C-alpha atoms as one frame of an Amber mdcrd trajectory, in Angstrom:
protein
   0.022   0.027   0.143   1.457   3.584  -0.870   0.680   6.556   1.325  -1.029
   9.428  -0.497  -1.658  13.023   0.652  -4.938  14.666   0.124  -5.978  18.178
   0.462  -9.564  18.600   1.403 -11.690  21.449   1.742 -12.398  22.472   5.291
 -16.340  21.410   5.252 -15.410  17.995   3.459 -12.642  17.288   6.236 -15.053
  18.112   9.012 -17.507  15.709   7.532 -14.989  12.990   7.204 -13.688  13.437
  10.574 -17.321  13.269  12.086 -18.259  10.306  10.137 -14.977   8.522  11.226
 -16.211   9.399  15.057 -19.642   8.089  14.472 -18.494   4.829  12.891 -15.450
   4.066  14.849 -13.487   3.611  11.677 -10.369   5.324  10.631 -10.500   8.170
   8.021  -8.309   6.499   5.715 -10.441   3.365   5.494 -13.329   5.653   4.680
 -11.516   7.540   2.063 -10.335   4.339   0.438 -13.828   2.678   0.494 -15.158
   6.162  -1.176 -12.590   6.166  -3.603 -12.889   2.235  -4.540 -16.607   2.821
  -5.029 -16.214   5.844  -7.198 -13.741   4.293  -9.447 -16.090   1.292  -9.997
 -18.817   3.322 -10.893 -16.474   5.293 -13.492 -15.040   2.478 -15.341 -12.863
   3.175 -18.616 -14.863   3.341 -21.688 -14.617   0.572 -24.496 -12.321   1.828
 -27.136 -13.809   2.890 -30.461 -10.972   1.702 -32.463 -10.851  -1.431 -34.531
 -14.600  -1.468 -35.100 -15.506  -1.921 -31.291 -18.168   0.556 -31.980 -19.011
   0.352 -35.627 -22.610   0.319 -36.602 -22.391  -1.997 -39.242 -20.770  -4.858
 -37.084 -17.928  -5.583 -39.301 -15.383  -6.098 -36.794 -16.448  -6.905 -33.018
 -13.975  -6.057 -30.216 -13.549  -9.485 -29.424 -12.447 -10.276 -32.855 -10.024
  -7.389 -33.324  -6.841  -9.183 -32.426  -7.431 -11.795 -35.176  -8.581  -9.146
 -37.594  -5.401  -7.108 -37.162  -3.169 -10.109 -37.568  -4.954 -11.031 -40.885
  -4.686  -7.717 -42.345  -1.271  -7.055 -41.603  -0.431 -10.677 -42.764  -2.308
  -9.882 -45.932  -0.017  -6.802 -46.326   3.361  -8.732 -45.966   2.016 -11.620
 -48.056   2.680 -13.958 -45.019  -0.336 -15.990 -43.278  -0.852 -15.040 -39.836
  -0.336 -18.104 -37.412  -1.412 -18.563 -34.082   2.198 -19.106 -32.974   3.062
 -15.483 -34.207   4.108 -13.283 -31.208   1.353 -10.551 -30.443
């Protein structure tokens, strides 16, 4: 675990301190739980590259790796093999 310093507005610090006293739980635990919840609710969006967001469905995100290898293999006239490094 790494130490992180946060600068909080006075009112937010007072509320955090009061919640810590009411619940008997350390402020650090409350901050970690709140941050974990926030991050879980704000996951990274799906990439829009390689057809993952195409309307015609020509390349699905799950097939992107295979598609890239097939296209690049076609360009250098060498068929892609499953054993090729990625």
